[in-house]
N, C-alpha and C positions, 0 to 999 in steps of 0.2 A: 483599399490594396488586396486583391486580389490571393487566394491563398488556394492549397492544393487539395485542404479538408473539403472545402465549396466544392470543388471538382467533381473529386470522388461521392459526394452528397448527390449531386446531380444526375450523373453517371448510376451510381445503385439506385436512385428510384424512381430515374427517368422525367427527370423536372425540368426537362427544355424541348422545344419543339422537333419530332422527328421526323415534321413530314417531308419527305424526297431528300433524307440525309444520304449526303456522301462524302467521298473521300476528298483530300485537297487535290487526287488525280484526276475526280471524275468519275470515280466508280460509286455504283449505288451501294446502300448498306442496310441490311434490316436487322435489325437487333431481335434474336430469339431468347433469349438469355442475357444478363448482363456478367453472368460470374458472381462469382463470393466474393466479399473482402477478406485479402489476406494482412493478418495483422505480424507478420514474421517476416525475414527476412526475403527477397525478391517480387516480383509484380504486382502490382494494385491489387488484381483481381484476375483470380483463376477460373478454371472450368467455363470458360465465358462463350457464347454457341452464335456466331454470325454467321448471316449470307453477305457476301463481298462480291458484285458482280454475279457471274453464276456459282460459286463455290461456296457452297458450308464449310465454315471451320469453327474448330474448338480447340481452345487456348485460353493465354491470356492475354489479360487487359492491363496496360502502362497508363498513368494518368501524369499529365506535367504541365504548368502555365505556359512555360514555350517550350518548345520543339526541341530546341536544340538541347534545355535541360538536361539532356538524354547522354547528350556526351559529358554537362556540366558533374551530373553522377555518373559518371564512369559506366553507362550499363553496356556499351562496345564491347567490352573486355572481359563481361561476366556471362556466363555460358546459359545460366537463367534467364536471361533475356531475349533467346532464340526462339522461345515458342510465343513471345507477344505475337498477334495476330491484328492487334488494335494498337496505335496510338492515341490518346484521347488529348487533347490541348485546348488550352482557352486561348491560345495566339501562335501561329502557324508562322516560323522564321529560318524553319530549318527542313530538310528531309533529312531521316534517318534510315539508318539501314542493319540486316542482322548479320554476325560476323561471315556469314556465305555471301557476304553485299546483293542479298534483293533486298528488296525495298520493301518498308514497312508502313503498311496503309494509314493515313492518319488523317484524326478527326477533327473538327474545329468548332468548338462551342461558343467564342466571344459574341457572334450574331444570331443566337438561338436561345439564348433565358430572358424569360420574364423580366422584365423592370421592375414591377414591382417585386417580386421575391428576391432580387441582387440589393435592392432597396433596404428591406427588411435582414438581408443577413449583413449587411454595411454597418447597420444600427446596432444588432448586438455585439458584433466585434471592437466597435469605438463608442459600445458605451461602459463608463466610467463606475458605474454601479457593480456592487461584490456579485448579485444575480443580474445578469443584464433583461432576465425576463421579468423581472422583480413585478414592474406594472400589469404584466398579461398571466400571471402567474394563477390568479384567482379564477380565470376564464377558463385554465383548461382542464380536457376528459380528469377525471380520478384515477380513470384505466393508467392513462398516460405517465400518473404523479409515480403509482405503484412501481411499474416498470422504473420507471426510473432510477426508483428507492434501488429494487431489487440489483437490477443493474452495477449502482455505486457498491453495494452490498459486496457481492461477489467479485468486484474489483477489489475492495478492499481487503477480503479476505486472501485473496490472492497475491495482494502486494503483499500483505505480513505474512504469510504463509514462504515464499519466497525469501524472506530475511531469516526465519528457520530454514531455509535448503540452505542456504549461504555459511551459517554457523553450522550447519552438520557436515556441509563437506569440510570447512576448516578443522573439525573434531574426527574428520575420519570415520563419521556415520555412528558415532559415538552418542547414543539417545540421552542417555544420563545426562551427562556432558552437557551438552546442547540445551539441556532443559535447565538444567543451573545457571547457566548464560543468561539465558533469555528471562530468565524467571528474576537475577540481579538486573539485566538491562532496566526491565521493565520496575522495579522496587527506586527506580530512581525517577518514577514521573515525569518525563519528558525532561525536564531543567539539568537535571544526572544521569540520564541515562547515559550516555557515553563515559565517563567515566565509572558509574558501576559494572557496566561491559569491559572494560577494561581489567577491573579489579578482578571480576571474574576468572579471567584469563588469565590474569596474574597470581591467579592463587586457586590451581585446578581443583575442580571435587576430589580429586583423589588422593590430594594430599590432603585435602580440609578431612576424610574418612578415618585417615589413620590417627586421627586424632578424634574424634566422637564419640570419644567416651568419659570428655570432660568437655566443658563450654570453653574456659577460660582459652584454650590456644588453638582452639577456632578464630576467637573473638582477638586472639595477640595476632593471629596471622592475615586475618582480614584487615583491622584496621592498621599492622605494621605496613602492608601492603598499598593499604590506600593512601600513606603518608602522613597519617596522623599521632605517629606516635612521636614525632621529631623534636617537637618543642621541649621546655622544660615544663615541667608541671608540680607543684605540690599537691599531688593527691595520689592514696596510698594505692586503690585498684590502678590507676591510669600509670604507676609505675611499674606495677606486677606485670600488666602487660608487658612495659617496654625491655621487662626483665627478659618475658619468656620471649618474644618477637625477637628481641638479639639471638638468644640460642638458636631458634626454629631456623630466622632467617641464614644465617651461619652456617645451618646442618643441611639444609636445603638450597642454598645456594642462590637466596631469592632476591637480594637487593636491586640487581640492575634493571628487575621489572616493577622496582615499585614506583606509584604513582607520585606527582607531586600535590603537597595540601590544595594548593591554590587553584586545583581540578577540580574541588569538590567547592559547590552552589550553596549558601544559608540564606542568599537578603533576600529577603519578599518570602520566604518559604513560612508556612505555618510549622512551629516546632516539631509538632506530629509529624510532618514530612522531612525534617533535618535529616541530613543524610548519615551522622552519626547512631540514631536510633534503628534508621532504617537494616544498616549493616548489624547491628545488636540482634535481629528481629530476625535477618536472613542467618545468622548462625545459629540461632536458636530455632529456626526453622530444619536448616539442614541435620543440625542434630537430632530432631524430633523425628525427622523423616529419612531416612537412607536413600529410599526409591523415589523420585517424586517423579520419573517420567510415567512409571509403571503407575502410579495412584491418581496423574493424570489422564492419563490417557484412557483407563476404566473408570473415571469421574461417570457415576451416574445421577448426579444431582446436582444442583447450587448448595442444597445444605449440605450433603457431604463435602463439598470444597470448603464452604464456610468454616467445618469443623476442624479440618485440616490447619487453618491458622489461627486455632482457638489456642495461643501460649501463649507462655510468657517469656521474656526476656530474662536476661540474669538478675538479679537483686540489683546489680549497680543501675540500671536501665530500667528500672522501675520507678527510679528517685533522679534520673538524670536526664537531660536531654541533647547535652554535650557534655563532655571531661571539665570537671571542677564546679560545677554550678550545678547546685541540688536545687531538685523542686521539686515541691510537698505533693505536688498531683500529676503523672505524666499520662498523656492520655495513650491508651491502648488502638494498637492498630485495627484501624474501624473498620466497621461494615461498608463502609463506601471504598473505600481501599481496597479491599479483600476484591470484591466486586470491578474495580478495575482490576486486578493481578488475571484473574479468570478472563476476562475479556480480552486482555493483552498480551497473556500468555498461553493457559489450557486454550484457549478457542482455535490461535494461528497454530498453535502445534499439532493439534488434532485434525486441521485441514492440512498443512503438511504433511503429518503422517496417513493419511488418505489416500495423497497424490502420491506419496512413494510405494505405498503399499497398493494400491490400487483397491482400496477398498472404500464404497461412498457412506458406510453405514459410520464413519468416524466424523465425516464433513456433517451427516445427517444429526449427529450428537452435538458438535460444535455450533449448528442453528437453534437445535433443542434446547440448548443451557442460555443460548443469547435472549430466544424468547421469552425465557421465565426469570430473564433479569431486567430489573427498568433500564428504562433510557437513561443514560449518563446529562445530569441537568451543567450543560455549558453556553458558554454564547452564543454554540450554533444551535444546538438543540432546538433553544429557547426562541432563536429569529426564524426555525423553522415552525415550528407551533403558531408561532403568531403568524404566518403565512399560510396558515391552517393546512398543514401538512401532516398527517395523524404519525404520532411519535409514542407509539403507545409500549414500546419493549426497548431490550438492548441494540434488538435487530436491527429493529427502523433507527434505532438512536445514532447504530453503525453507518449504517448506509446513509444519512442526511449527512454526518460528515465527511463521509468521502464526496458525496454531491456536490456540498458545499467547496470543498477544498480541492479536489480533483476537477470538477465539472465547471463548477459558476469562475471559480475565480480563476481559472485558467481561460474560460472561454470555448470549452468543447462542446458546443450547441447542438454540435452536429451529432454527436456520440451521444445523446441523450435524447429520452423520449418525449421530453416536453419540450426540447429546444425544436427536435422533428415535427411536430406536431405541429408548432407555433410558424413554421416555416414552410409549410407545407402550401403548396398554391392556390391562391384562393380561387381559379379557374385549371381546368385538367390542360395539359400543354397536348399541342395537336399531334397526334399521331399518326404516323404512313402505316 
């Protein structure tokens, strides 16, 4: 099945027979410049330069599988498409016109594509492997692999920064509140991300700061709003938290925003990752450091960050993973967990701040931190190492995770330097 992404690829790189190009109306076409891909709303390529008949045109190029898709997508109603100078299609089934009723020239590609190139493309899109190019990956020049990692990394950083931007807007551009929410979310380590974020929104940082002189009220607010103080339990500290929460929730009218205890997942988690212990560490961190955003944004090294998290929760949580069950040895917040927080909280925060303030140095600092961290050891990074893709540090690790999840699994081979290199035609298309 033909996809528009493939037609974009053909047009951008000129991988089609360009000998004696003509419009469907018979006018000669000369491609002086195909234009630049447009990732935003509007026509697919901008600033294209074409000679159609005797006239040289500068404008946009729109690409569709069927020319009738112009109307399917309602482009005839959008002023942004009045500057389209060429309509490139796989199949021509209808003439299309601008709003002033002038005919838009159309180029038909179906009869101009090398059969081997089309076969290779169809192999990638129909391949059931997680990595469509796995059998050919070893043959790819290392330069393309490095480019693929770099592109995937920047995409990942941008996506994570977008989450920060969304939170920032919701928090009326309060950086400290946003940092607190982002940190809380990432303390959930995927399985409990959402309830941790909801908890941070149910217990604002400013409220916690009002009680930062004592750890118990902070714990009471967090555990109470988490819905983890609702069941009867014969445990002295638990009952103290219940009493404190009852008073504070009434004082601040908090109960309507309280989470349900069932929102939290404990199953298949190591005890050190139980949300109860994570909440206790969050309370201890917020009591010890009042301005996390300022600390994170001026972070100079990984060592400095690890020292920020060198803390102990309240005495109760040094002997418990959950309420009411004593454990003789409770695992500390480990180095790997701290590095995970650095990767998923501090780095996106720096990149977002860099974008908002227009200061590249904060993105550079984020990249330096990733280069100073070891790569995550998970299924994806181990897979790429098996494929002989160099994963030397967290910078490579983050890129490899995004490459796998966003490009390979979604078969976006035409957006990947490795895929593009493998799809390059064996012989150069005829050019007029």
